[in-house]
DSSP file (Angstrom, degrees, kcal/mol; ACC not computed):
  #  RESIDUE AA STRUCTURE BP1 BP2  ACC     N-H-->O    O-->H-N    N-H-->O    O-->H-N    TCO  KAPPA ALPHA  PHI   PSI    X-CA   Y-CA   Z-CA
    1    1 A M              0   0    0      0, 0.0   126,-0.1     0, 0.0   130,-0.1   0.000 360.0 360.0 360.0 137.2    1.6  -95.4 -123.4
    2    2 A P        -     0   0    0      0, 0.0    41,-0.2     0, 0.0   128,-0.1  -0.302 360.0 -96.0 -71.0 161.3    0.4  -92.3 -125.1
    3    3 A D  E     -a   43   0A   0     39,-2.4    41,-2.6     1,-0.0     2,-0.5  -0.288  35.7-128.6 -65.8 162.7   -2.8  -92.3 -127.2
    4    4 A I  E     +a   44   0A   0     20,-0.4    22,-2.7    39,-0.2     2,-0.4  -0.982  25.4 179.7-117.9 126.2   -2.5  -92.8 -131.0
    5    5 A L  E     +ab  45  26A   0     39,-2.5    41,-2.5    -2,-0.5     2,-0.3  -0.957  11.5 176.5-118.8 144.5   -4.2  -90.5 -133.4
    6    6 A F  E     -ab  46  27A   0     20,-2.3    22,-3.4    -2,-0.4     2,-0.4  -0.980  25.4-144.8-146.8 158.1   -3.8  -91.0 -137.1
    7    7 A Y  E     + b   0  28A   0     39,-1.9     2,-0.4    -2,-0.3     7,-0.0  -0.978  21.9 173.6-119.1 138.0   -4.9  -89.6 -140.5
    8    8 A S        -     0   0    0     20,-0.6    22,-0.1    -2,-0.4    -2,-0.0  -0.981  21.9-138.0-143.9 132.4   -5.5  -91.9 -143.4
    9    9 A S    >   -     0   0    0     -2,-0.4     3,-1.3     1,-0.1     6,-0.2  -0.089  46.4 -84.1 -74.0-176.8   -6.9  -91.1 -146.8
   10   10 A R  T 3  S+     0   0    0      1,-0.3    -1,-0.1     2,-0.1    20,-0.0   0.705 123.8  74.0 -65.6 -18.3   -9.4  -93.2 -148.5
   11   11 A S  T 3  S-     0   0    0      1,-0.1    -1,-0.3     4,-0.0    -3,-0.0   0.834  91.9-148.8 -64.8 -30.1   -6.6  -95.4 -149.9
   12   12 A G    <>  +     0   0    0     -3,-1.3     4,-2.6     3,-0.0     5,-0.2   0.495  53.9 130.2  82.8   5.1   -6.3  -96.7 -146.3
   13   13 A N  H  > S+     0   0    0      1,-0.2     4,-2.1     2,-0.2     5,-0.1   0.942  79.8  42.4 -58.6 -48.1   -2.5  -97.5 -146.1
   14   14 A T  H  > S+     0   0    0      1,-0.2     4,-2.7     2,-0.2    -1,-0.2   0.898 113.3  53.2 -66.8 -39.2   -2.1  -95.7 -142.8
   15   15 A A  H  > S+     0   0    0     -6,-0.2     4,-2.6     1,-0.2    -1,-0.2   0.899 108.7  50.1 -61.5 -40.3   -5.3  -97.1 -141.4
   16   16 A R  H  X S+     0   0    0     -4,-2.6     4,-2.0     2,-0.2    -2,-0.2   0.921 110.9  49.6 -63.5 -43.0   -4.1 -100.6 -142.3
   17   17 A F  H  X S+     0   0    0     -4,-2.1     4,-1.0    -5,-0.2    -2,-0.2   0.953 112.9  46.0 -59.3 -50.5   -0.8  -99.9 -140.5
   18   18 A V  H >X>S+     0   0    0     -4,-2.7     3,-0.7     1,-0.2     4,-0.7   0.898 110.6  53.9 -61.8 -41.4   -2.5  -98.6 -137.4
   19   19 A G  H ><5S+     0   0    0     -4,-2.6     3,-0.9     1,-0.2    -1,-0.2   0.879 104.9  54.3 -60.1 -38.3   -4.9 -101.6 -137.4
   20   20 A R  H 3<5S+     0   0    0     -4,-2.0    -1,-0.2     1,-0.2    -2,-0.2   0.710  95.0  68.8 -70.7 -19.6   -2.0 -104.0 -137.5
   21   21 A L  H <<5S-     0   0    0     -4,-1.0    -1,-0.2    -3,-0.7    -2,-0.2   0.811  95.6-143.3 -66.3 -27.6   -0.5 -102.3 -134.4
   22   22 A G  T <<5 +     0   0    0     -3,-0.9     2,-0.3    -4,-0.7    -3,-0.1   0.772  56.4 122.0  72.0  25.8   -3.5 -103.8 -132.5
   23   23 A L  S   <S-     0   0    0     -5,-0.7    -1,-0.3     1,-0.0    -2,-0.1  -0.860  72.7 -94.3-119.2 153.4   -3.8 -100.7 -130.2
   24   24 A A        +     0   0    0     -2,-0.3   -20,-0.4    -3,-0.1     2,-0.3  -0.425  53.0 174.0 -62.8 138.8   -6.7  -98.3 -129.6
   25   25 A A        -     0   0    0    -22,-0.1     2,-0.4    -2,-0.1   -20,-0.2  -0.991  27.9-136.0-149.5 152.8   -6.4  -95.3 -131.9
   26   26 A Y  E     -b    5   0A   0    -22,-2.7   -20,-2.3    -2,-0.3     2,-0.4  -0.926  22.1-138.7-113.0 135.8   -8.5  -92.3 -132.9
   27   27 A R  E     -b    6   0A   0     -2,-0.4   -20,-0.2   -22,-0.2   -22,-0.0  -0.793   7.0-136.9-100.4 132.4   -8.8  -91.2 -136.5
   28   28 A I  E     -b    7   0A   0    -22,-3.4   -20,-0.6    -2,-0.4     8,-0.1  -0.767  43.9-113.4 -76.7 123.3   -8.7  -87.7 -137.8
   29   29 A P        -     0   0    0      0, 0.0    -1,-0.1     0, 0.0   -20,-0.0  -0.197  10.4-142.0 -68.2 152.4  -11.6  -87.7 -140.2
   30   30 A V  S    S+     0   0    0    -22,-0.1    32,-0.1   -21,-0.0   -20,-0.0   0.854  82.4  86.1 -74.2 -38.6  -11.2  -87.4 -144.0
   31   31 A E  S >  S-     0   0    0      1,-0.1     3,-1.3     4,-0.1     0, 0.0  -0.484  76.7-141.6 -69.7 128.0  -14.4  -85.2 -144.3
   32   32 A P  T 3  S+     0   0    0      0, 0.0    -1,-0.1     0, 0.0    -2,-0.0   0.737  98.7  45.9 -65.7 -23.0  -13.5  -81.6 -143.7
   33   33 A D  T 3  S+     0   0    0      2,-0.1     3,-0.1     3,-0.0    -2,-0.1   0.409  87.4 110.5-100.9   2.9  -16.8  -80.9 -141.7
   34   34 A A  S <  S-     0   0    0     -3,-1.3     2,-0.1     1,-0.1     0, 0.0  -0.452  80.2 -95.6 -75.1 149.2  -16.6  -84.0 -139.5
   35   35 A P        -     0   0    0      0, 0.0    -1,-0.1     0, 0.0    -4,-0.1  -0.367  39.1-126.5 -65.5 143.8  -15.9  -83.5 -135.8
   36   36 A M        -     0   0    0     -8,-0.1    -8,-0.1     1,-0.1     2,-0.0  -0.573  25.3-102.9 -86.8 151.1  -12.3  -83.9 -134.7
   37   37 A P        -     0   0    0      0, 0.0    -1,-0.1     0, 0.0   -32,-0.0  -0.372  27.9-142.7 -65.5 156.0  -11.2  -86.2 -132.0
   38   38 A A        -     0   0    0     -2,-0.0     2,-0.1    34,-0.0    34,-0.0  -0.807  12.9-151.7-124.7  88.9  -10.4  -84.5 -128.7
   39   39 A P        -     0   0    0      0, 0.0     4,-0.1     0, 0.0    36,-0.1  -0.365   7.0-162.9 -63.9 135.2   -7.4  -86.2 -127.0
   40   40 A G  S    S+     0   0    0      2,-0.1     2,-0.3    -2,-0.1     3,-0.0   0.448  71.4  16.4 -96.8  -1.8   -7.4  -85.9 -123.3
   41   41 A R  S    S-     0   0    0      1,-0.1    34,-0.1    34,-0.0     0, 0.0  -0.868 106.0 -42.9-153.0-175.6   -3.8  -86.7 -122.8
   42   42 A G        -     0   0    0     -2,-0.3   -39,-2.4    34,-0.1     2,-0.3  -0.216  59.5-176.9 -58.9 145.0   -0.5  -87.0 -124.7
   43   43 A F  E     -ac   3  76A   0     32,-2.3    34,-2.9   -41,-0.2    35,-0.8  -0.975  27.4-131.9-144.2 157.0   -0.6  -88.7 -128.1
   44   44 A V  E     -ac   4  78A   0    -41,-2.6   -39,-2.5    -2,-0.3     2,-0.5  -0.926  26.2-141.9-104.7 133.1    1.5  -89.8 -131.0
   45   45 A L  E     -ac   5  79A   0     33,-2.2    35,-3.0    -2,-0.4     2,-0.6  -0.842   8.2-160.5 -98.6 130.1    0.3  -88.7 -134.4
   46   46 A I  E     +ac   6  80A   0    -41,-2.5   -39,-1.9    -2,-0.5    35,-0.2  -0.959  23.4 172.5-109.9 120.9    0.7  -91.1 -137.3
   47   47 A C  E     - c   0  81A   0     33,-2.7    35,-2.1    -2,-0.6    48,-0.2  -0.989  25.8-140.3-138.6 132.0    0.5  -89.2 -140.6
   48   48 A P        -     0   0    0      0, 0.0     2,-0.4     0, 0.0    35,-0.2  -0.377  25.5-119.2 -79.9 168.1    1.0  -90.0 -144.3
   49   49 A T        +     0   0    0     33,-0.5    10,-0.2    10,-0.1     9,-0.1  -0.927  26.5 177.1-111.9 133.7    2.7  -87.6 -146.7
   50   50 A Y        +     0   0    0      8,-1.8     2,-0.2    -2,-0.4     9,-0.1  -0.481  26.1 154.5-129.8  61.8    1.0  -86.2 -149.8
   51   51 A A        -     0   0    0     39,-0.2     6,-0.2     7,-0.2     2,-0.1  -0.580  38.3-132.4 -92.6 151.9    3.6  -83.9 -151.3
   52   52 A D    >   -     0   0    0      4,-2.1     3,-1.8    -2,-0.2    -1,-0.1  -0.260  51.8 -78.8 -81.8-174.9    3.9  -82.8 -154.9
   53   53 A G  T 3  S+     0   0    0      1,-0.3    37,-0.1     2,-0.1    -2,-0.0   0.695 134.7  48.9 -61.7 -19.3    7.4  -82.9 -156.5
   54   54 A Q  T 3  S-     0   0    0      2,-0.1    -1,-0.3    36,-0.0    -3,-0.0   0.420 120.8-104.5 -99.2  -1.0    8.4  -79.7 -154.7
   55   55 A G  S X  S+     0   0    0     -3,-1.8     3,-1.0     1,-0.3     2,-0.1   0.406  72.1 144.2  92.9  -2.0    7.2  -80.8 -151.3
   56   56 A R  T 3   +     0   0    0      1,-0.2    -4,-2.1     2,-0.1    -1,-0.3  -0.448  65.5  18.8 -71.4 143.3    4.0  -78.7 -151.3
   57   57 A G  T 3  S+     0   0    0     -6,-0.2    -7,-0.3    -2,-0.1    -1,-0.2   0.678  77.5 141.7  76.1  17.9    1.0  -80.2 -149.6
   58   58 A A    <   +     0   0    0     -3,-1.0    -8,-1.8    -9,-0.1    36,-0.3   0.883  60.3  58.9 -62.0 -40.5    3.0  -82.7 -147.6
   59   59 A V  S    S-     0   0    0    -10,-0.2   -10,-0.1    34,-0.1     5,-0.1  -0.808  97.5-115.7 -93.3 122.9    0.8  -82.4 -144.5
   60   60 A P    >>  -     0   0    0      0, 0.0     4,-2.0     0, 0.0     3,-0.8  -0.238  20.7-121.4 -57.5 143.4   -2.9  -83.3 -145.2
   61   61 A K  H 3> S+     0   0    0      1,-0.3     4,-2.7     2,-0.2     5,-0.2   0.838 111.9  56.0 -56.8 -36.5   -5.2  -80.3 -144.7
   62   62 A Q  H 3> S+     0   0    0      2,-0.2     4,-2.2     1,-0.2    -1,-0.3   0.858 106.6  50.2 -66.8 -33.4   -7.2  -82.2 -142.0
   63   63 A V  H <> S+     0   0    0     -3,-0.8     4,-2.8     2,-0.2    -2,-0.2   0.905 110.4  49.8 -69.7 -41.2   -4.1  -82.8 -140.0
   64   64 A I  H  X S+     0   0    0     -4,-2.0     4,-1.6     2,-0.2    -2,-0.2   0.942 110.7  50.2 -60.1 -46.8   -3.2  -79.1 -140.2
   65   65 A R  H  < S+     0   0    0     -4,-2.7     4,-0.4     1,-0.2    -2,-0.2   0.921 112.4  47.3 -57.2 -45.3   -6.8  -78.2 -139.1
   66   66 A F  H >< S+     0   0    0     -4,-2.2     3,-1.2     1,-0.2     6,-0.2   0.923 114.1  45.9 -62.1 -46.3   -6.4  -80.6 -136.1
   67   67 A L  H 3< S+     0   0    0     -4,-2.8     6,-0.3     1,-0.3    -1,-0.2   0.656  96.4  74.0 -76.7 -14.5   -3.0  -79.3 -135.1
   68   68 A N  T 3< S+     0   0    0     -4,-1.6    -1,-0.3    -3,-0.2    -2,-0.2   0.680  76.5  91.1 -70.0 -15.3   -4.1  -75.7 -135.4
   69   69 A A  S X> S-     0   0    0     -3,-1.2     4,-2.2    -4,-0.4     3,-1.1  -0.730  76.6-145.6 -79.7 116.5   -6.1  -76.2 -132.2
   70   70 A P  H 3> S+     0   0    0      0, 0.0     4,-2.2     0, 0.0    -1,-0.2   0.835  96.7  56.4 -54.2 -36.5   -3.6  -75.2 -129.4
   71   71 A E  H 3> S+     0   0    0      2,-0.2     4,-0.6     1,-0.2    -4,-0.1   0.826 109.4  46.5 -67.6 -30.0   -5.0  -77.8 -127.0
   72   72 A N  H X> S+     0   0    0     -3,-1.1     3,-1.0    -6,-0.2     4,-0.7   0.930 111.7  49.6 -74.2 -47.2   -4.2  -80.6 -129.5
   73   73 A R  H >< S+     0   0    0     -4,-2.2     3,-0.9    -6,-0.3    -2,-0.2   0.876 105.7  58.7 -57.2 -38.4   -0.7  -79.3 -130.3
   74   74 A A  H 3< S+     0   0    0     -4,-2.2    -1,-0.2     1,-0.2    -2,-0.2   0.762 107.2  46.7 -65.4 -24.8    0.0  -79.1 -126.6
   75   75 A R  H << S+     0   0    0     -3,-1.0   -32,-2.3    -4,-0.6     2,-0.4   0.524  83.0 111.5 -96.3  -6.4   -0.7  -82.8 -126.2
   76   76 A L  E <<  +c   43   0A   0     -3,-0.9   -32,-0.2    -4,-0.7     3,-0.1  -0.552  35.3 171.8 -70.3 121.9    1.4  -84.0 -129.2
   77   77 A V  E     -     0   0A   0    -34,-2.9     2,-0.3    -2,-0.4   -33,-0.2   0.573  61.2 -19.3-107.9 -13.3    4.4  -85.9 -127.9
   78   78 A G  E     -c   44   0A   0    -35,-0.8   -33,-2.2    26,-0.2    -1,-0.4  -0.954  56.5-125.4 178.6 165.7    5.8  -87.3 -131.2
   79   79 A V  E     -cd  45 106A   0     26,-2.2    28,-2.6    -2,-0.3    29,-0.9  -0.975   6.6-162.8-132.0 142.8    5.0  -88.0 -134.8
   80   80 A I  E     -cd  46 108A   0    -35,-3.0   -33,-2.7    -2,-0.4     2,-0.4  -0.989  21.5-161.2-119.7 131.5    5.4  -91.2 -137.0
   81   81 A A  E     -cd  47 109A   0     27,-2.3    29,-2.1    -2,-0.4     2,-0.3  -0.876  10.1-161.2-121.7 147.4    5.3  -90.6 -140.7
   82   82 A S  E     + d   0 110A   0    -35,-2.1   -33,-0.5    -2,-0.4     2,-0.3  -0.815  23.6 138.6-117.4 164.6    4.6  -92.7 -143.8
   83   83 A G  E     - d   0 111A   0     27,-1.4    29,-2.7    -2,-0.3     2,-0.5  -0.943  50.4 -83.1-175.1-166.7    5.5  -92.1 -147.4
   84   84 A N    >   -     0   0    0     -2,-0.3     3,-2.3    27,-0.2     6,-0.1  -0.985  22.2-147.4-126.5 119.5    6.7  -93.7 -150.6
   85   85 A R  G >  S+     0   0    0     -2,-0.5     3,-1.8     1,-0.3     6,-0.2   0.723  93.4  76.2 -60.3 -21.3   10.5  -94.0 -151.1
   86   86 A N  G 3  S+     0   0    0      1,-0.3    -1,-0.3     4,-0.1     4,-0.0   0.720  85.9  63.9 -61.3 -19.3    9.9  -93.5 -154.8
   87   87 A F  G X  S-     0   0    0     -3,-2.3     3,-2.0     1,-0.2    -1,-0.3   0.230  88.7-161.6 -94.1  14.8    9.4  -89.8 -154.1
   88   88 A G  G X  S+     0   0    0     -3,-1.8     3,-2.2     1,-0.3    -1,-0.2  -0.156  70.9  20.0  54.2-118.0   13.0  -89.4 -152.8
   89   89 A A  G 3  S+     0   0    0      1,-0.3    -1,-0.3     3,-0.0    -4,-0.0   0.679 123.9  57.0 -63.2 -19.5   13.5  -86.2 -150.7
   90   90 A T  G X  S+     0   0    0     -3,-2.0     3,-2.1    -6,-0.1     4,-0.3   0.422  73.5 131.2 -93.1   3.2    9.8  -85.9 -150.0
   91   91 A Y  T <  S-     0   0    0     -3,-2.2    -8,-0.1     1,-0.3    -6,-0.1  -0.391  91.5 -12.3 -56.3 121.4    9.6  -89.4 -148.5
   92   92 A A  T >> S+     0   0    0     -2,-0.2     4,-1.1   -10,-0.2     3,-0.9   0.741  89.6 151.1  56.9  27.2    7.8  -89.1 -145.1
   93   93 A L  H <>  +     0   0    0     -3,-2.1     4,-2.4     1,-0.3     5,-0.2   0.817  59.9  67.5 -59.3 -33.2    8.1  -85.3 -145.4
   94   94 A A  H 3> S+     0   0    0     -4,-0.3     4,-2.7   -36,-0.3    -1,-0.3   0.895  99.0  52.2 -56.0 -40.1    5.0  -84.7 -143.4
   95   95 A G  H <> S+     0   0    0     -3,-0.9     4,-2.6     1,-0.2    -1,-0.2   0.906 108.9  48.4 -63.5 -42.5    6.7  -86.1 -140.3
   96   96 A R  H  X S+     0   0    0     -4,-1.1     4,-2.2     2,-0.2    -1,-0.2   0.905 113.5  47.9 -65.1 -40.3    9.7  -83.8 -140.6
   97   97 A I  H  X S+     0   0    0     -4,-2.4     4,-2.8     2,-0.2     5,-0.3   0.945 114.6  44.4 -65.7 -48.4    7.4  -80.8 -141.1
   98   98 A I  H  X S+     0   0    0     -4,-2.7     4,-2.5    -5,-0.2     6,-0.2   0.914 112.6  53.1 -63.1 -43.0    5.2  -81.6 -138.1
   99   99 A S  H  X>S+     0   0    0     -4,-2.6     5,-1.6    -5,-0.2     4,-0.8   0.929 114.2  41.4 -56.8 -48.0    8.2  -82.4 -136.0
  100  100 A K  H  <5S+     0   0    0     -4,-2.2     3,-0.3    -5,-0.2    -2,-0.2   0.936 117.7  45.0 -68.5 -47.6    9.9  -79.1 -136.7
  101  101 A K  H  <5S+     0   0    0     -4,-2.8    -2,-0.2     1,-0.2    -1,-0.2   0.837 122.8  35.9 -68.6 -32.8    6.7  -76.9 -136.5
  102  102 A C  H  <5S-     0   0    0     -4,-2.5    -1,-0.2    -5,-0.3    -2,-0.2   0.433 104.1-125.9-101.6  -0.8    5.4  -78.5 -133.3
  103  103 A N  T  <5 +     0   0    0     -4,-0.8    -3,-0.2    -3,-0.3    -4,-0.1   0.921  66.3 126.1  56.4  49.1    8.9  -79.1 -131.7
  104  104 A V      < -     0   0    0     -5,-1.6    -1,-0.2    -6,-0.2   -26,-0.2  -0.913  64.6 -91.6-129.1 159.1    8.3  -82.8 -131.1
  105  105 A P        -     0   0    0      0, 0.0   -26,-2.2     0, 0.0     2,-0.9  -0.427  24.3-128.2 -73.8 144.5   10.5  -85.8 -132.2
  106  106 A L  E     -d   79   0A   0    -28,-0.2   -26,-0.2     1,-0.2    30,-0.1  -0.840  31.9-174.3 -83.1 108.1   10.0  -87.6 -135.4
  107  107 A L  E     -     0   0A   0    -28,-2.6    29,-0.8    -2,-0.9     2,-0.3   0.821  52.6 -14.8 -81.8 -33.4    9.8  -91.1 -133.9
  108  108 A Y  E     -d   80   0A   0    -29,-0.9   -27,-2.3    -3,-0.1     2,-0.4  -0.985  49.2-147.7-167.3 155.4    9.7  -93.3 -137.0
  109  109 A R  E     +d   81   0A   0     -2,-0.3     2,-0.3   -29,-0.2   -27,-0.2  -0.990  19.0 176.9-131.0 142.4    9.1  -93.4 -140.7
  110  110 A F  E     -d   82   0A   0    -29,-2.1   -27,-1.4    -2,-0.4     2,-0.4  -0.968  28.4-111.7-142.3 160.0    7.6  -96.3 -142.7
  111  111 A E  E >   -d   83   0A   0     -2,-0.3     3,-3.0   -29,-0.2   -27,-0.2  -0.786  68.3 -47.5 -99.3 133.6    6.7  -96.9 -146.4
  112  112 A L  T 3  S-     0   0    0    -29,-2.7   -95,-0.1    -2,-0.4    -2,-0.1  -0.244 127.9 -10.2  52.3-114.7    3.1  -97.2 -147.6
  113  113 A A  T 3  S-     0   0    0      1,-0.2    -1,-0.3    -2,-0.1    -2,-0.0   0.330 105.1-123.2 -97.2   7.7    1.3  -99.7 -145.2
  114  114 A G    <   -     0   0    0     -3,-3.0     2,-0.2     4,-0.1    -1,-0.2   0.134  18.8 -95.3  77.0 166.5    4.6 -100.7 -143.4
  115  115 A T     >  -     0   0    0     -3,-0.1     4,-2.2     1,-0.1     5,-0.1  -0.612  36.7 -99.8-110.8 172.9    6.2 -104.1 -143.0
  116  116 A E  H  > S+     0   0    0      1,-0.2     4,-2.5    -2,-0.2     5,-0.2   0.868 125.7  56.1 -62.4 -34.9    6.0 -106.5 -140.0
  117  117 A T  H  > S+     0   0    0      2,-0.2     4,-2.6     1,-0.2    -1,-0.2   0.918 106.2  50.1 -62.3 -42.6    9.4 -105.2 -138.9
  118  118 A D  H  > S+     0   0    0      2,-0.2     4,-2.8     1,-0.2     5,-0.3   0.928 110.2  50.1 -59.7 -45.1    7.9 -101.7 -138.9
  119  119 A I  H  X S+     0   0    0     -4,-2.2     4,-2.7     1,-0.2     5,-0.2   0.933 111.8  47.9 -59.4 -47.1    5.0 -102.9 -136.8
  120  120 A T  H  X S+     0   0    0     -4,-2.5     4,-2.3     1,-0.2    -1,-0.2   0.923 114.0  46.4 -60.9 -46.1    7.3 -104.6 -134.3
  121  121 A R  H  X S+     0   0    0     -4,-2.6     4,-2.5     2,-0.2    -2,-0.2   0.910 113.8  47.2 -65.1 -42.9    9.6 -101.5 -134.0
  122  122 A V  H  X S+     0   0    0     -4,-2.8     4,-2.9     2,-0.2     5,-0.2   0.928 112.1  50.0 -66.8 -44.1    6.7  -99.1 -133.6
  123  123 A R  H  X S+     0   0    0     -4,-2.7     4,-2.3    -5,-0.3    -2,-0.2   0.939 113.3  46.5 -57.9 -46.8    5.0 -101.3 -131.0
  124  124 A A  H  X S+     0   0    0     -4,-2.3     4,-2.0    -5,-0.2    -1,-0.2   0.911 113.5  48.8 -63.2 -42.0    8.2 -101.6 -129.0
  125  125 A G  H  X S+     0   0    0     -4,-2.5     4,-2.0     2,-0.2    -2,-0.2   0.901 111.0  49.1 -65.3 -41.4    8.9  -97.9 -129.2
  126  126 A L  H  X S+     0   0    0     -4,-2.9     4,-1.2     2,-0.2    -1,-0.2   0.878 109.0  53.7 -65.9 -36.8    5.4  -97.0 -128.1
  127  127 A D  H  < S+     0   0    0     -4,-2.3    -1,-0.2    -5,-0.2    -2,-0.2   0.905 113.8  42.5 -61.3 -41.3    5.7  -99.4 -125.2
  128  128 A R  H  < S+     0   0    0     -4,-2.0     4,-0.3     1,-0.2    -2,-0.2   0.806 101.7  71.5 -72.9 -30.5    9.0  -97.6 -124.2
  129  129 A L  H ><  +     0   0    0     -4,-2.0     3,-1.9    -5,-0.2    -1,-0.2   0.904  61.1 147.7 -59.0 -47.5    7.6  -94.1 -124.8
  130  130 A G  T 3< S-     0   0    0     -4,-1.2    -1,-0.2     1,-0.3    -2,-0.1  -0.218  83.8 -30.3  48.7-127.9    5.2  -94.0 -121.8
  131  131 A T  T 3  S+     0   0    0     -3,-0.1     2,-0.3  -130,-0.1    -1,-0.3   0.460 126.0  81.1 -99.2  -3.0    5.1  -90.5 -120.6
  132  132 A E  S <  S-     0   0    0     -3,-1.9     2,-0.4    -4,-0.3   -55,-0.0  -0.769  81.7-117.3-103.4 149.7    8.6  -89.6 -121.7
  133  133 A R        +     0   0    0     -2,-0.3     2,-0.3   -55,-0.0   -55,-0.1  -0.680  44.4 158.4 -82.1 135.1    9.7  -88.7 -125.2
  134  134 A C        -     0   0    0     -2,-0.4     2,-0.4   -29,-0.1    -5,-0.1  -0.913  36.4-107.0-146.7 174.6   12.2  -91.1 -126.8
  135  135 A S        -     0   0    0     -2,-0.3     2,-0.4    -6,-0.0   -28,-0.1  -0.874  18.0-149.2-111.7 139.2   13.4  -92.0 -130.2
  136  136 A M        -     0   0    0    -29,-0.8     2,-0.4    -2,-0.4   -14,-0.1  -0.824  26.2-118.1 -99.7 145.1   12.6  -95.2 -132.1
  137  137 A T              0   0    0     -2,-0.4   -12,-0.1     1,-0.1   -30,-0.0  -0.676 360.0 360.0 -86.3 135.8   15.2  -96.5 -134.5
  138  138 A A              0   0    0     -2,-0.4    -1,-0.1   -30,-0.1   -30,-0.1   0.418 360.0 360.0 -97.3 360.0   14.2  -96.7 -138.2
């Protein structure tokens, strides 16, 4: 199973989701001057979306900073995105952007802190993922 790295703002929705997965995970810090995690192997990134009505700002700045390091980008095997369905076309937009820019699959999308069904699906998908890229059904 790949490592899990995630970003969560102070609201904590993504952190709650990751905590409910019951798996070891590394957090990309909220503070801009805090040290970044240094994954030593392939990882899945779990990232919330913070877009304005036009889609600007969808990927949090700390996630951009983390992925700007070539060694981090090289180990990214897939992305899971969260969002709020109330925002229509920008729902989980960060995942689509990261997937396209980093050429990795968007594995799953969930709303806010996720449901028990989301947790079950993501756990099963991560178990299957192993060292190969695969898709989880949303």
